[in-house]
MILOMI-936459 format. One record per residue (C-alpha): residue in one letter; x, y, z; residue number from 1. Coordinates in pm, 1 decimal, decimal comma, padded with zeros to 6 digits, always signed. Example, Ala and Ser with C-alpha at 12.3 -4.5 7.8 and 13.67 -1.06 7.14 Angstrom:
residues 2
+------+----------+----------+----------+-----+
! type !        u !        v !        w ! seq !
+------+----------+----------+----------+-----+
!    A ! +01230,0 ! -00450,0 ! +00780,0 !   1 !
!    S ! +01367,0 ! -00106,0 ! +00714,0 !   2 !
+------+----------+----------+----------+-----+
***
This chain:
residues 276
+------+----------+----------+----------+-----+
! type !        u !        v !        w ! seq !
+------+----------+----------+----------+-----+
!    M ! -00660,1 ! +00226,1 ! -00739,0 !   1 !
!    K ! -00708,5 ! +00359,1 ! -01090,5 !   2 !
!    S ! -00698,3 ! +00030,9 ! -01280,0 !   3 !
!    T ! -00896,4 ! -00161,3 ! -01019,6 !   4 !
!    V ! -01176,5 ! +00094,1 ! -01001,5 !   5 !
!    V ! -01181,1 ! +00141,1 ! -01379,0 !   6 !
!    S ! -01212,3 ! -00235,7 ! -01420,0 !   7 !
!    L ! -01505,2 ! -00230,2 ! -01180,3 !   8 !
!    V ! -01674,1 ! +00049,6 ! -01375,3 !   9 !
!    L ! -01622,9 ! -00141,3 ! -01700,8 !  10 !
!    F ! -01761,9 ! -00451,5 ! -01534,3 !  11 !
!    I ! -02083,2 ! -00269,5 ! -01434,3 !  12 !
!    R ! -02110,7 ! -00109,9 ! -01777,7 !  13 !
!    L ! -02070,6 ! -00447,8 ! -01944,7 !  14 !
!    L ! -02356,5 ! -00580,4 ! -01736,2 !  15 !
!    M ! -02567,0 ! -00280,3 ! -01837,9 !  16 !
!    G ! -02506,4 ! -00353,0 ! -02203,4 !  17 !
!    R ! -02619,2 ! -00714,2 ! -02170,1 !  18 !
!    W ! -02900,6 ! -00695,7 ! -01920,6 !  19 !
!    R ! -03035,3 ! -00337,6 ! -01903,5 !  20 !
!    V ! -03379,2 ! -00442,1 ! -01781,8 !  21 !
!    L ! -03245,9 ! -00674,9 ! -01515,4 !  22 !
!    L ! -02998,9 ! -00409,8 ! -01400,8 !  23 !
!    L ! -03272,9 ! -00156,6 ! -01339,3 !  24 !
!    T ! -03473,1 ! -00420,5 ! -01151,4 !  25 !
!    L ! -03184,6 ! -00511,8 ! -00923,6 !  26 !
!    L ! -03036,9 ! -00165,2 ! -00888,4 !  27 !
!    A ! -03207,8 ! -00090,7 ! -00559,0 !  28 !
!    S ! -03069,1 ! -00398,7 ! -00386,1 !  29 !
!    L ! -02722,7 ! -00327,1 ! -00523,0 !  30 !
!    L ! -02726,9 ! +00023,3 ! -00381,2 !  31 !
!    L ! -02815,3 ! -00102,5 ! -00034,9 !  32 !
!    S ! -02508,8 ! -00321,7 ! +00008,2 !  33 !
!    G ! -02250,3 ! -00183,6 ! -00234,8 !  34 !
!    C ! -02082,3 ! -00374,5 ! -00515,6 !  35 !
!    V ! -01737,1 ! -00438,5 ! -00371,3 !  36 !
!    D ! -01579,5 ! -00435,4 ! -00024,3 !  37 !
!    Y ! -01213,7 ! -00346,0 ! -00077,9 !  38 !
!    E ! -00961,7 ! -00339,4 ! +00207,3 !  39 !
!    L ! -00619,2 ! -00219,8 ! +00095,8 !  40 !
!    G ! -00329,3 ! -00226,6 ! +00340,4 !  41 !
!    V ! +00042,8 ! -00148,3 ! +00345,4 !  42 !
!    N ! +00206,9 ! -00356,9 ! +00618,7 !  43 !
!    F ! +00565,5 ! -00293,7 ! +00731,4 !  44 !
!    E ! +00743,3 ! -00565,5 ! +00928,5 !  45 !
!    G ! +01077,8 ! -00384,8 ! +00920,0 !  46 !
!    Q ! +01297,1 ! -00159,1 ! +00709,0 !  47 !
!    H ! +01349,1 ! -00425,8 ! +00443,0 !  48 !
!    R ! +01034,4 ! -00634,2 ! +00466,0 !  49 !
!    G ! +00666,0 ! -00568,2 ! +00410,9 !  50 !
!    A ! +00364,7 ! -00641,7 ! +00193,7 !  51 !
!    I ! +00074,2 ! -00483,2 ! +00009,9 !  52 !
!    V ! -00232,1 ! -00675,6 ! +00126,5 !  53 !
!    Q ! -00572,7 ! -00655,0 ! -00041,7 !  54 !
!    H ! -00890,3 ! -00816,4 ! +00084,6 !  55 !
!    I ! -01156,2 ! -00807,5 ! -00187,9 !  56 !
!    K ! -01514,2 ! -00927,0 ! -00145,4 !  57 !
!    L ! -01783,6 ! -00894,0 ! -00409,6 !  58 !
!    G ! -02139,9 ! -00827,9 ! -00301,6 !  59 !
!    E ! -02373,0 ! -01127,2 ! -00311,0 !  60 !
!    Q ! -02623,4 ! -00945,6 ! -00529,5 !  61 !
!    L ! -02355,0 ! -00860,4 ! -00781,7 !  62 !
!    T ! -02225,9 ! -01216,3 ! -00813,3 !  63 !
!    R ! -02579,3 ! -01349,2 ! -00848,9 !  64 !
!    F ! -02633,7 ! -01102,1 ! -01128,9 !  65 !
!    S ! -02333,7 ! -01225,2 ! -01327,4 !  66 !
!    D ! -02107,1 ! -01484,0 ! -01170,2 !  67 !
!    S ! -01894,9 ! -01527,8 ! -01484,3 !  68 !
!    E ! -01812,1 ! -01156,8 ! -01514,7 !  69 !
!    A ! -01725,7 ! -01136,7 ! -01145,6 !  70 !
!    E ! -01494,7 ! -01435,6 ! -01180,2 !  71 !
!    Q ! -01315,2 ! -01276,4 ! -01475,6 !  72 !
!    W ! -01260,0 ! -00956,0 ! -01279,4 !  73 !
!    L ! -01108,4 ! -01144,7 ! -00983,5 !  74 !
!    K ! -00886,7 ! -01345,3 ! -01218,1 !  75 !
!    S ! -00750,6 ! -01024,2 ! -01369,6 !  76 !
!    I ! -00647,6 ! -00914,8 ! -01019,6 !  77 !
!    E ! -00478,7 ! -01251,0 ! -00960,9 !  78 !
!    R ! -00281,7 ! -01219,5 ! -01286,4 !  79 !
!    R ! -00155,1 ! -00873,9 ! -01193,3 !  80 !
!    A ! -00046,3 ! -00999,5 ! -00852,4 !  81 !
!    Q ! +00145,2 ! -01290,2 ! -01006,4 !  82 !
!    Q ! +00327,8 ! -01052,7 ! -01241,9 !  83 !
!    L ! +00460,8 ! -00871,5 ! -00932,8 !  84 !
!    R ! +00560,2 ! -01198,5 ! -00758,5 !  85 !
!    G ! +00260,0 ! -01180,6 ! -00534,0 !  86 !
!    S ! +00023,4 ! -01453,0 ! -00416,4 !  87 !
!    T ! -00353,1 ! -01490,1 ! -00385,4 !  88 !
!    R ! -00564,0 ! -01687,1 ! -00139,2 !  89 !
!    K ! -00917,3 ! -01765,4 ! -00243,1 !  90 !
!    I ! -01160,2 ! -01751,3 ! +00048,9 !  91 !
!    S ! -01467,5 ! -01820,3 ! -00163,1 !  92 !
!    E ! -01596,5 ! -01766,1 ! -00515,2 !  93 !
!    Q ! -01655,3 ! -01398,2 ! -00429,1 !  94 !
!    E ! -01367,5 ! -01328,4 ! -00192,0 !  95 !
!    I ! -00987,0 ! -01329,5 ! -00226,8 !  96 !
!    I ! -00681,3 ! -01200,3 ! -00038,1 !  97 !
!    V ! -00390,2 ! -01070,1 ! -00245,7 !  98 !
!    T ! -00041,2 ! -01031,4 ! -00095,8 !  99 !
!    I ! +00242,3 ! -00854,1 ! -00281,7 ! 100 !
!    P ! +00573,8 ! -00842,5 ! -00092,2 ! 101 !
!    F ! +00826,3 ! -00557,4 ! -00106,9 ! 102 !
!    S ! +01177,6 ! -00520,4 ! +00034,4 ! 103 !
!    N ! +01214,8 ! -00141,0 ! +00054,2 ! 104 !
!    G ! +01029,8 ! +00186,0 ! +00006,5 ! 105 !
!    K ! +01126,3 ! +00223,7 ! -00358,4 ! 106 !
!    E ! +00995,3 ! -00122,2 ! -00443,5 ! 107 !
!    L ! +00673,7 ! -00051,4 ! -00252,5 ! 108 !
!    A ! +00600,9 ! +00261,0 ! -00457,4 ! 109 !
!    S ! +00694,4 ! +00083,8 ! -00782,2 ! 110 !
!    K ! +00478,5 ! -00225,4 ! -00724,0 ! 111 !
!    F ! +00188,3 ! -00017,6 ! -00594,5 ! 112 !
!    D ! +00192,4 ! +00191,9 ! -00911,7 ! 113 !
!    Q ! +00231,4 ! -00110,5 ! -01140,1 ! 114 !
!    F ! -00058,9 ! -00295,5 ! -00980,8 ! 115 !
!    F ! -00309,1 ! -00011,5 ! -00968,1 ! 116 !
!    N ! -00195,8 ! +00170,7 ! -01283,3 ! 117 !
!    P ! -00081,4 ! -00100,8 ! -01527,5 ! 118 !
!    V ! +00001,1 ! -00021,0 ! -01887,9 ! 119 !
!    V ! -00306,0 ! -00094,9 ! -02100,8 ! 120 !
!    K ! -00228,1 ! -00299,8 ! -02411,2 ! 121 !
!    K ! -00379,1 ! -00191,9 ! -02739,0 ! 122 !
!    N ! -00513,6 ! -00540,6 ! -02804,3 ! 123 !
!    D ! -00706,1 ! -00543,1 ! -02474,6 ! 124 !
!    R ! -01057,6 ! -00589,0 ! -02611,6 ! 125 !
!    I ! -01259,9 ! -00440,6 ! -02326,3 ! 126 !
!    S ! -01020,9 ! -00153,5 ! -02255,3 ! 127 !
!    A ! -00988,8 ! -00064,3 ! -02621,1 ! 128 !
!    D ! -01363,7 ! -00057,5 ! -02673,8 ! 129 !
!    K ! -01437,0 ! +00150,9 ! -02365,6 ! 130 !
!    E ! -01122,5 ! +00361,1 ! -02335,1 ! 131 !
!    Q ! -01282,2 ! +00678,5 ! -02464,9 ! 132 !
!    N ! -01564,6 ! +00648,6 ! -02207,4 ! 133 !
!    L ! -01342,2 ! +00586,7 ! -01905,4 ! 134 !
!    P ! -01363,9 ! +00829,1 ! -01612,6 ! 135 !
!    S ! -01044,6 ! +01006,3 ! -01509,8 ! 136 !
!    F ! -00882,6 ! +00867,8 ! -01192,3 ! 137 !
!    Q ! -00568,1 ! +00961,6 ! -01009,5 ! 138 !
!    S ! -00401,4 ! +00735,0 ! -00755,8 ! 139 !
!    H ! -00052,0 ! +00801,8 ! -00628,0 ! 140 !
!    L ! +00148,0 ! +00664,8 ! -00334,0 ! 141 !
!    N ! +00474,5 ! +00826,5 ! -00228,0 ! 142 !
!    L ! +00715,5 ! +00723,0 ! +00049,8 ! 143 !
!    V ! +00998,9 ! +00951,6 ! +00162,6 ! 144 !
!    Q ! +01266,1 ! +00782,1 ! +00375,4 ! 145 !
!    N ! +01546,5 ! +00943,5 ! +00579,6 ! 146 !
!    N ! +01813,0 ! +00749,5 ! +00768,7 ! 147 !
!    F ! +01924,3 ! +00855,6 ! +01117,9 ! 148 !
!    F ! +02185,4 ! +00582,6 ! +01180,9 ! 149 !
!    F ! +01986,2 ! +00364,9 ! +01424,8 ! 150 !
!    W ! +01643,1 ! +00457,8 ! +01288,4 ! 151 !
!    Q ! +01472,5 ! +00537,5 ! +00960,0 ! 152 !
!    R ! +01203,8 ! +00804,3 ! +00935,9 ! 153 !
!    N ! +00925,9 ! +00729,9 ! +00684,7 ! 154 !
!    R ! +00663,2 ! +00968,3 ! +00553,9 ! 155 !
!    L ! +00387,0 ! +00806,4 ! +00350,1 ! 156 !
!    N ! +00149,3 ! +01004,5 ! +00126,9 ! 157 !
!    Y ! -00141,9 ! +00850,3 ! -00060,3 ! 158 !
!    D ! -00371,2 ! +01055,1 ! -00285,7 ! 159 !
!    L ! -00685,3 ! +00895,6 ! -00423,9 ! 160 !
!    D ! -00931,7 ! +01075,8 ! -00650,5 ! 161 !
!    L ! -01277,7 ! +00917,9 ! -00641,7 ! 162 !
!    R ! -01468,0 ! +01209,8 ! -00794,2 ! 163 !
!    S ! -01533,5 ! +01029,4 ! -01121,7 ! 164 !
!    L ! -01653,0 ! +00702,2 ! -00973,0 ! 165 !
!    A ! -01993,6 ! +00671,1 ! -01132,8 ! 166 !
!    V ! -02165,0 ! +00475,3 ! -01406,1 ! 167 !
!    I ! -02311,9 ! +00709,3 ! -01669,1 ! 168 !
!    S ! -02590,4 ! +00619,0 ! -01905,3 ! 169 !
!    A ! -02587,5 ! +00703,6 ! -02274,1 ! 170 !
!    K ! -02802,7 ! +01011,3 ! -02197,9 ! 171 !
!    G ! -02554,0 ! +01137,7 ! -01943,1 ! 172 !
!    N ! -02756,8 ! +01044,3 ! -01636,0 ! 173 !
!    V ! -02585,5 ! +00897,0 ! -01329,3 ! 174 !
!    I ! -02701,1 ! +00535,1 ! -01310,1 ! 175 !
!    V ! -02486,3 ! +00429,0 ! -01012,4 ! 176 !
!    S ! -02358,3 ! +00682,1 ! -00759,2 ! 177 !
!    P ! -01997,8 ! +00670,8 ! -00631,2 ! 178 !
!    G ! -02081,6 ! +00539,6 ! -00286,5 ! 179 !
!    S ! -02270,5 ! +00240,5 ! -00424,9 ! 180 !
!    L ! -01980,3 ! +00095,0 ! -00622,9 ! 181 !
!    L ! -01700,3 ! +00065,0 ! -00371,4 ! 182 !
!    D ! -01665,2 ! +00038,3 ! +00005,6 ! 183 !
!    L ! -01294,0 ! +00110,0 ! +00042,9 ! 184 !
!    Q ! -01056,8 ! +00114,5 ! +00338,7 ! 185 !
!    F ! -00686,2 ! +00192,4 ! +00332,4 ! 186 !
!    S ! -00469,7 ! +00085,5 ! +00626,5 ! 187 !
!    L ! -00108,7 ! +00122,5 ! +00738,7 ! 188 !
!    E ! +00054,3 ! -00119,2 ! +00985,1 ! 189 !
!    T ! +00398,0 ! -00058,8 ! +01139,6 ! 190 !
!    P ! +00594,4 ! -00234,4 ! +01416,8 ! 191 !
!    W ! +00657,1 ! +00084,6 ! +01619,3 ! 192 !
!    G ! +00332,6 ! +00266,6 ! +01545,1 ! 193 !
!    A ! +00251,8 ! +00562,7 ! +01320,5 ! 194 !
!    R ! +00122,2 ! +00917,1 ! +01352,5 ! 195 !
!    S ! -00125,9 ! +01061,3 ! +01104,1 ! 196 !
!    I ! -00088,4 ! +01410,1 ! +00957,9 ! 197 !
!    V ! -00404,9 ! +01601,3 ! +00869,6 ! 198 !
!    K ! -00277,0 ! +01931,9 ! +00731,3 ! 199 !
!    A ! -00288,5 ! +01910,7 ! +00352,0 ! 200 !
!    D ! -00591,4 ! +01992,9 ! +00140,8 ! 201 !
!    H ! -00850,5 ! +01713,0 ! +00126,5 ! 202 !
!    A ! -00673,7 ! +01526,9 ! +00409,5 ! 203 !
!    I ! -00887,1 ! +01274,3 ! +00599,2 ! 204 !
!    S ! -00834,0 ! +01139,9 ! +00950,8 ! 205 !
!    P ! -00783,9 ! +00769,1 ! +01019,3 ! 206 !
!    K ! -00908,7 ! +00551,2 ! +01298,4 ! 207 !
!    V ! -00630,3 ! +00436,3 ! +01530,4 ! 208 !
!    Y ! -00598,6 ! +00075,6 ! +01647,4 ! 209 !
!    Y ! -00353,0 ! -00122,8 ! +01861,4 ! 210 !
!    D ! -00194,6 ! +00183,6 ! +02026,1 ! 211 !
!    G ! -00115,1 ! +00341,0 ! +01689,9 ! 212 !
!    H ! +00030,1 ! +00031,7 ! +01524,5 ! 213 !
!    Q ! -00254,6 ! +00036,6 ! +01271,3 ! 214 !
!    L ! -00413,8 ! +00338,6 ! +01105,3 ! 215 !
!    V ! -00728,7 ! +00287,6 ! +00895,5 ! 216 !
!    W ! -00862,6 ! +00552,6 ! +00656,0 ! 217 !
!    T ! -01203,2 ! +00542,3 ! +00485,2 ! 218 !
!    P ! -01178,1 ! +00741,7 ! +00159,2 ! 219 !
!    Q ! -01489,9 ! +00937,5 ! +00072,3 ! 220 !
!    P ! -01656,4 ! +00841,7 ! -00259,1 ! 221 !
!    G ! -01691,5 ! +01125,7 ! -00505,9 ! 222 !
!    Q ! -01414,1 ! +01330,7 ! -00344,3 ! 223 !
!    L ! -01040,1 ! +01387,6 ! -00338,9 ! 224 !
!    N ! -00875,5 ! +01197,0 ! -00053,8 ! 225 !
!    H ! -00532,3 ! +01265,0 ! +00095,1 ! 226 !
!    M ! -00387,9 ! +01019,2 ! +00349,0 ! 227 !
!    E ! -00058,3 ! +01091,3 ! +00522,1 ! 228 !
!    A ! +00137,6 ! +00943,5 ! +00812,7 ! 229 !
!    V ! +00485,7 ! +00943,5 ! +00967,1 ! 230 !
!    F ! +00645,3 ! +00639,0 ! +01127,7 ! 231 !
!    W ! +00988,3 ! +00514,0 ! +01236,0 ! 232 !
!    L ! +01159,4 ! +00182,4 ! +01166,8 ! 233 !
!    P ! +01477,3 ! +00035,3 ! +01317,4 ! 234 !
!    S ! +01779,5 ! +00040,3 ! +01086,8 ! 235 !
!    P ! +01954,8 ! -00301,2 ! +01082,1 ! 236 !
!    L ! +02258,2 ! -00146,5 ! +00910,0 ! 237 !
!    G ! +02302,9 ! +00117,6 ! +01179,7 ! 238 !
!    V ! +02251,3 ! -00127,8 ! +01465,1 ! 239 !
!    G ! +02486,8 ! -00379,5 ! +01301,7 ! 240 !
!    T ! +02756,4 ! -00116,6 ! +01253,6 ! 241 !
!    F ! +02728,4 ! -00014,3 ! +01619,9 ! 242 !
!    L ! +02765,7 ! -00375,7 ! +01737,3 ! 243 !
!    I ! +03074,1 ! -00424,9 ! +01518,4 ! 244 !
!    V ! +03235,7 ! -00112,9 ! +01665,3 ! 245 !
!    L ! +03162,3 ! -00238,7 ! +02018,9 ! 246 !
!    F ! +03316,7 ! -00576,3 ! +01932,7 ! 247 !
!    I ! +03636,1 ! -00414,6 ! +01799,6 ! 248 !
!    L ! +03669,6 ! -00185,0 ! +02101,2 ! 249 !
!    G ! +03615,3 ! -00478,0 ! +02336,9 ! 250 !
!    G ! +03890,2 ! -00678,2 ! +02167,4 ! 251 !
!    F ! +04126,5 ! -00379,6 ! +02174,4 ! 252 !
!    Y ! +04067,9 ! -00330,8 ! +02548,8 ! 253 !
!    L ! +04120,9 ! -00698,1 ! +02629,3 ! 254 !
!    K ! +04452,8 ! -00694,9 ! +02447,3 ! 255 !
!    Y ! +04597,2 ! -00361,2 ! +02560,3 ! 256 !
!    K ! +04391,2 ! -00295,2 ! +02877,3 ! 257 !
!    I ! +04313,0 ! +00052,5 ! +02746,2 ! 258 !
!    F ! +04087,0 ! +00212,3 ! +02488,0 ! 259 !
!    P ! +04230,9 ! +00370,5 ! +02171,0 ! 260 !
!    W ! +04147,9 ! +00722,6 ! +02288,6 ! 261 !
!    T ! +04311,2 ! +00679,8 ! +02633,5 ! 262 !
!    P ! +04623,2 ! +00902,0 ! +02661,0 ! 263 !
!    T ! +04941,6 ! +00710,9 ! +02742,3 ! 264 !
!    Q ! +05241,6 ! +00830,3 ! +02939,5 ! 265 !
!    P ! +05567,2 ! +00840,4 ! +02743,4 ! 266 !
!    T ! +05817,8 ! +00581,7 ! +02862,8 ! 267 !
!    Q ! +06142,8 ! +00713,4 ! +03016,3 ! 268 !
!    P ! +06468,0 ! +00568,0 ! +02880,5 ! 269 !
!    S ! +06639,4 ! +00348,3 ! +03137,9 ! 270 !
!    T ! +06985,2 ! +00467,4 ! +03263,4 ! 271 !
!    S ! +07264,4 ! +00223,2 ! +03350,8 ! 272 !
!    P ! +07473,5 ! +00291,4 ! +03664,0 ! 273 !
!    E ! +07813,6 ! +00448,9 ! +03605,1 ! 274 !
!    V ! +08117,9 ! +00224,8 ! +03659,6 ! 275 !
!    G ! +08400,6 ! +00400,3 ! +03854,5 ! 276 !
+------+----------+----------+----------+-----+
***
C-alpha cells in the first residue's frame, strides 16, 4: 500500500498548496465521509490461478474539490496495473476496479510488491519535489507454500503500517488525521476456506463470510496492522500423478490378471513319461 497511500498524501498536499483557503472550508465535510474507499482483495481460484482485485472509490467531496487531480491519481493506478498485465474497469469518474492476475504464490508476492512499492524515477516531478517530506510506510505481503502431494498448504502474512498516514502543515500541525484519508479493507478469498491466525504482535481479527471462504480485515489507521491466515488448495500435479498411477495399474491388471506386487507361484518343470 505504500505507493498508493503516498500518492494519496501527495494528492491532498498538492490541493493544499493550490487552494489552502478552500481546503480549510471543506475540511469538515471531507472528514465526515473520508477521502477514499479502498477495498483490496487477494482471490485464489486454485493453486495456479488467482487475482489481486482492487475496488477504489473517491469521495464525492474530494472529486468536487479537484476533479482533474483525482483523475490523474486514478490514471496512475491504471498505468501501474497495465505494466503488470492487469486490467481496469471504470465504474464512474470516481470509481474503478483493478484486476491483476497471478499464476502462483511467487508471482503474487512479486506483483503485489511491484504495484504498491514501485521504483520511483528521478524525473518524476511530483515525487522528486515532495520526496523529502514523504511519511515512512511499510507494506509487505508474504506467502509460504508447502506441498503435501494432493494438497498445498498456504500461509499468508500481510503487514501494513499506517502510523504515518497524516497530512502535516508547514508548522508541523496535523491537518488531516489518518482515519479521514483512507477507509481500507483487505480480503482473502479461497475455494476451500481459510482460517485466520491472531497470535503475532499487532494482529487484527477478520470478519468471516461464506463459511470461511472469505476473510475481511479492516486495518486500523494510525497503527501497525498484521493480517495472517492459513488455507489449503488442491494440487493438480499430485492428483494428476495419482490418476496416472491408477491408469497404469488398471492396464497391468487387465493384461496379467494380477497386480505387480502380487506374489506368484514358481512354475514346476513338466516331466515326460519314461519309455520302457
